[in-house]
C-alpha positions in Angstrom: -3.8 44.4 32.3 -6.5 41.8 32.0 -7.0 40.7 28.5 -10.3 39.3 27.4 -9.8 36.1 25.3 -12.5 34.7 23.0 -13.1 32.5 20.1 -15.4 33.5 17.2 -16.8 31.3 14.5 -17.8 33.1 11.4 -17.0 34.0 7.8 -14.2 36.2 6.3 -16.0 39.2 4.7 -13.0 41.2 3.3 -9.9 40.2 1.5 -7.0 39.8 4.0 -4.6 42.9 3.6 -1.1 43.5 5.0 -0.8 46.8 6.7 1.8 48.7 8.8 1.1 50.0 12.4 2.3 53.2 13.9 5.5 51.5 15.0 6.2 50.3 11.5 5.4 46.6 12.4 3.5 44.8 9.7 0.3 42.9 10.4 -2.5 41.3 8.4 -6.1 42.4 8.8 -9.4 41.2 7.7 -13.0 41.7 8.8 -15.2 38.8 9.8 -18.9 38.4 10.5 -20.5 35.9 12.9 -24.3 35.5 12.6 -26.4 33.9 15.3 -28.7 31.2 14.0 -31.7 30.0 15.9 -34.2 27.4 15.2 -37.9 28.6 15.1 -39.6 25.6 16.8 -43.1 26.7 15.5 -42.1 26.5 11.9 -39.1 24.2 12.2 -37.0 26.7 10.1 -33.6 28.3 11.0 -33.6 32.1 11.3 -30.6 34.5 11.3 -30.3 36.6 14.3 -28.0 39.6 14.9 -24.5 39.7 13.3 -21.2 40.5 15.0 -18.7 42.3 12.9 -15.1 42.5 13.9 -11.6 43.2 12.6 -9.0 40.3 13.0 -5.4 41.2 13.1 -2.6 38.6 12.8 1.1 39.0 13.3 4.4 37.3 12.8 4.2 33.6 11.6 0.4 33.6 11.8 0.3 36.4 9.3 2.2 34.3 6.8 -0.1 31.2 7.2 -3.3 33.3 7.0 -2.3 35.4 3.9 -1.5 32.1 1.9 -4.6 30.3 3.1 -7.6 32.4 3.6 -9.8 34.5 1.2 -13.0 36.4 1.3 -16.0 34.1 2.0 -14.1 31.4 3.8 -15.5 29.9 7.0 -13.2 30.4 10.0 -12.6 29.9 13.7 -10.5 32.7 15.2 -9.3 32.8 18.9 -7.3 35.6 20.5 -7.5 38.7 22.6 -10.6 40.9 22.2 -10.4 44.7 22.5 -12.1 47.8 21.3 -10.6 50.5 19.1 -12.0 54.1 19.3 -11.2 56.3 16.3 -12.5 59.2 14.3 -13.4 58.9 10.6 -12.3 61.3 7.9 -15.7 62.9 8.2 -15.1 63.6 11.9 -17.5 60.9 13.1 -16.4 59.0 16.3 -16.6 55.3 16.0 -15.7 52.1 17.9 -14.5 49.0 16.4 -14.2 45.5 17.9 -10.8 43.9 17.2 -9.6 40.4 17.7 -5.8 40.1 17.9 -5.6 36.5 16.7 -3.5 33.8 18.4 -4.8 31.0 16.1 -6.9 31.0 12.9 -8.2 28.0 11.2 -10.9 26.9 8.8 -14.2 25.8 10.1 -14.3 22.2 9.1 -18.0 21.9 9.8 -18.5 24.1 6.7 -15.6 23.2 4.5 -12.9 20.6 3.8 -9.1 21.4 3.7 -6.1 19.9 2.1 -3.0 20.6 4.3 0.2 21.7 2.8 2.8 20.9 5.4 6.2 22.5 5.3 9.0 19.8 5.4 10.9 19.8 8.6 14.6 20.3 8.6 16.7 17.9 10.5 20.3 18.4 11.5 22.6 15.7 9.8 23.8 13.0 12.2 27.4 11.8 12.1 28.0 8.4 10.5 29.3 6.7 13.8 26.2 7.9 15.7 23.9 6.6 13.0 25.5 3.1 12.9 25.4 2.7 16.7 21.8 4.1 16.9 20.7 1.7 14.2 22.1 -1.3 15.9 20.6 -0.4 19.2 17.1 0.3 17.7 17.3 -2.9 15.7 18.3 -4.9 18.8 15.5 -3.4 20.9 12.9 -4.1 18.1 14.0 -7.8 17.9 13.9 -8.1 21.6 10.4 -6.6 21.8 9.3 -9.0 18.9 10.7 -12.0 20.7 9.0 -11.1 23.9 5.6 -10.6 22.1 6.0 -13.9 20.2 6.7 -15.6 23.6 3.5 -14.2 25.0 1.5 -15.1 22.0 2.8 -18.7 22.0 
């Protein structure tokens, strides 16, 4: 099918919660709001317009990053696939909800600052014979490049 992709800038308005779907797969869900702001040129003030409310769902690795990074009230930028969900409440009222199945979620750096916590990368150990030959090659190539640069400068 044709998916509708979109990016929404807004604010997290509920605490992210881990849930299970009908297939048993876990996902993370939170609600966000995005309010249009327009400048009133007669008064020079900013005025809030209508607000878009939607549910954001995150799966797999994204779920882990979001659950440890975001909280209610945080400014976010979310991109993913937009779709509507139709459901009936416990009271029997038919409702429609807009859902954004997230591909990427990040803080809105126009409205906050962030300190990144990078996970260390794991590197496979290299055998001793390969290391020594690689070191000599890279040292030779560096000294050759330095000599060439010194020649050009002189």
